C-alpha positions in Angstrom: 37.3 106.2 128.3 39.1 106.7 125.0 42.3 108.8 125.0 42.7 110.5 121.6 45.9 112.4 120.6 46.3 114.5 117.4 50.0 115.5 117.0 50.1 118.4 114.5 53.0 120.5 113.3 52.1 123.4 115.6 50.0 121.9 118.4 49.2 118.6 120.1 45.5 118.4 120.7 44.3 115.7 122.9 41.2 114.7 124.7 39.0 112.0 126.2 35.8 110.4 124.9 33.1 108.4 126.6 31.5 106.7 123.7 30.9 109.4 121.1 30.9 112.2 123.6 34.0 114.4 124.0 34.4 114.9 127.7 37.4 117.3 127.7 40.2 118.4 125.5 43.5 120.3 125.8 46.1 121.9 123.5 49.9 121.5 124.0 52.8 123.0 122.0 54.4 120.6 119.5 58.1 120.3 120.5 60.1 117.3 119.3 62.6 118.0 122.1 60.0 117.5 124.8 60.4 114.0 126.4 57.7 111.4 127.1 58.0 112.1 130.8 57.5 115.8 130.3 54.4 115.3 128.2 53.2 112.7 130.6 53.4 115.1 133.6 51.5 117.7 131.6 48.8 115.3 130.5 48.3 113.8 134.0 48.0 117.3 135.6 45.5 118.4 133.0 43.5 115.2 133.4 43.5 115.5 137.2 42.2 119.1 137.0 39.2 117.7 135.1 38.5 115.3 137.9 39.6 112.2 136.1 42.3 109.6 136.5 44.5 107.7 134.0 43.0 104.4 135.3 39.7 105.4 133.7 41.3 105.3 130.3 40.7 102.0 128.6 41.9 102.7 125.0 44.1 105.2 123.2 44.7 106.3 119.6 47.2 108.6 118.0 47.2 110.6 114.8 50.6 112.1 114.1 52.2 114.1 111.3 55.3 114.6 113.4 57.3 111.3 113.2 59.8 112.5 115.8 56.9 112.7 118.4 55.0 109.5 117.5 57.3 107.3 119.5 57.4 109.9 122.3 53.6 109.8 122.8 53.5 106.0 122.3 55.9 105.7 125.2 54.1 108.3 127.3 50.8 106.4 127.0 52.5 103.1 127.8 54.2 104.5 130.9 51.5 106.8 132.3 48.2 105.3 131.1 49.4 101.6 130.8 47.8 101.2 127.4 49.1 100.4 124.0 47.9 103.1 121.6 46.6 102.5 118.1 48.5 104.7 115.6 46.5 105.8 112.6 48.0 104.8 109.2 46.8 104.1 105.7 46.9 100.4 106.6 43.9 100.8 108.9 40.3 100.1 107.8 38.7 103.6 108.2 35.7 102.9 106.0 37.3 104.5 102.9 38.9 103.1 99.8 42.1 105.0 99.3 42.6 105.8 95.6 45.9 107.6 96.2 48.8 106.4 94.0 50.8 105.5 97.2 48.4 105.5 100.2 51.3 105.4 102.6 52.0 109.0 101.6 48.7 110.3 103.0 49.1 112.1 106.3 47.1 110.6 109.2 45.5 114.0 109.7 44.0 113.8 106.3 42.9 110.2 106.8 41.0 111.0 110.0 39.5 114.2 108.5 38.2 112.2 105.6 37.0 109.3 107.6 35.1 111.5 110.1 33.5 113.6 107.5 32.4 110.6 105.4 31.1 108.7 108.5 28.9 111.7 109.4 27.6 112.8 106.0 27.9 109.9 103.6 27.9 112.1 100.5 30.3 113.7 98.0 32.7 115.9 100.1 35.6 118.2 100.0 37.1 118.5 103.5 39.1 121.6 104.2 41.4 121.7 107.2 42.9 125.1 107.9 46.0 124.1 109.9 49.7 124.7 109.7 49.1 123.7 106.1 45.7 124.0 104.4 44.7 120.6 103.2 41.8 119.6 100.9 40.5 116.0 100.6 38.0 114.8 98.1 35.8 111.9 99.0 33.0 110.4 96.9 29.5 109.3 98.1 30.7 105.7 97.7 33.6 106.2 100.1 36.5 106.6 97.6 39.2 108.9 98.9 40.4 110.5 95.6 43.2 112.7 96.9 43.4 116.4 97.3 45.6 119.5 97.7 48.2 120.6 100.3 48.7 124.4 100.4 50.6 126.8 102.7 48.5 127.7 105.8 47.5 131.1 106.8 50.3 131.4 109.4 53.0 130.1 107.1 51.9 132.6 104.4 51.9 135.5 106.8 55.3 134.5 108.2 56.8 134.4 104.7 55.4 137.9 104.0 56.9 139.4 107.2 60.2 137.6 106.7 60.6 138.9 103.1 59.3 142.4 103.4 61.6 144.4 105.6 59.3 147.3 106.5 56.3 145.1 107.4 55.7 144.2 111.0 53.8 141.2 112.3 50.1 141.7 112.9 47.5 139.7 114.8 45.7 137.4 112.4 42.2 138.6 113.3 39.1 139.6 111.4 39.6 143.1 110.0 36.9 145.7 110.4 37.0 146.4 106.6 38.7 144.9 103.6 40.1 148.3 102.8 43.0 149.0 105.1 43.7 152.6 106.3 47.1 151.8 107.8 49.7 149.1 107.3 48.4 146.7 109.8 44.8 146.9 108.6 46.0 146.5 105.0 47.7 143.2 105.8 44.9 141.6 107.7 42.4 141.3 104.8 44.9 139.5 102.6 46.1 137.1 105.3 42.6 136.3 106.6 40.7 136.0 103.3 43.3 134.6 100.9 43.1 131.0 102.1 39.3 130.8 102.2 39.2 132.5 98.8 41.7 130.0 97.4 39.6 127.2 98.8 36.6 128.4 96.8 38.7 128.6 93.6 40.1 125.1 94.2 36.6 123.7 94.7 35.4 125.4 91.5 38.4 123.9 89.6 37.7 120.4 91.0 34.0 120.7 90.0 34.9 121.6 86.4 37.4 118.7 86.3 35.1 116.0 87.7 31.7 117.2 86.5 30.4 116.6 90.0 29.3 119.1 92.7 32.3 120.3 94.5 31.0 121.2 97.9 28.8 119.7 100.5 26.9 122.6 102.1 27.5 122.3 105.8 29.2 125.2 107.4 29.4 128.9 106.8 32.8 130.5 106.6 33.8 134.1 107.1 34.4 136.5 105.2 31.2 137.8 103.8 30.3 138.9 100.3 31.4 136.3 97.7 32.5 133.9 100.4 29.4 134.0 102.5 28.1 130.7 101.1 27.4 127.6 103.1 30.2 125.6 101.4 33.2 124.8 103.5 33.3 121.6 105.6 36.1 121.6 108.2 35.9 118.1 109.6 39.1 118.2 111.6 39.8 118.5 115.4 41.3 121.8 116.5 45.0 121.9 115.5 
C-alpha cells in the first residue's frame, strides 16, 4: 500500500492507496507544535480502525506547504511505518515542463494538482484549488506548466471581514437560501460563498483573452447557479 500525506495550511489530509484505488483517508489539524510521536499515534489509531496495519505500507509520499511539519512527518513515517518517504518538489519528474521563472517557488500542492489533472485529462487546463488560499494553475495540452494565480481563500476573506467590521458576527460558510439577504447573517453568506467562484470565472476569462486559447476544460459543475452554473471549474486537488 502507498501512504500519501498532504500537509496543508489548515489540515493534514492523508490516506492509503492500493494501486490507483484510494482505500481510506483521514483529516487532521495542521499544528506545527504537534510532535512526530503525537501524529504517529493518531495515524496508527486511525489506520487500525480501518483494519489495516503499518506493516502493509510499502511506500510513502509527502506533499507539504508547511515546512515546519515536513520534517515532523518524515520522522513519523520513518519511526512508525519504517519507510523513507518521497517528498514532492519541483526537482521531481511529474510529467510536466515547469515554465515558472523559478520552479523552486512552486508549492508542492500546486505541482501535484497540475500533475494529477494533466495525467487524467491531457488537454489545456486551468486547475482551481479552493483551499486556505485559492490557487489557479495553467497547464497546456503539451504538458507545459505556465504558472497561475494565488488568491485569498474563502475562509481567509471571511475572517478579514469579521476582524475589521466590529458589528459583524461570524457566520457559517454554507450555501444561502437566496442571494438577497434578509438579515445580517444571510447578507454575508452570498458574498463569502460566491465571491471566490465568481473571481475564478473572471480570472479564467482574463487568461483566455491574454493567451487566445480556451480558458477552461469543462469537467465539473460548481455552485452557485445563474451566471456560474456552467461546467467550467476543474478542482483536481485532494481535500484540504
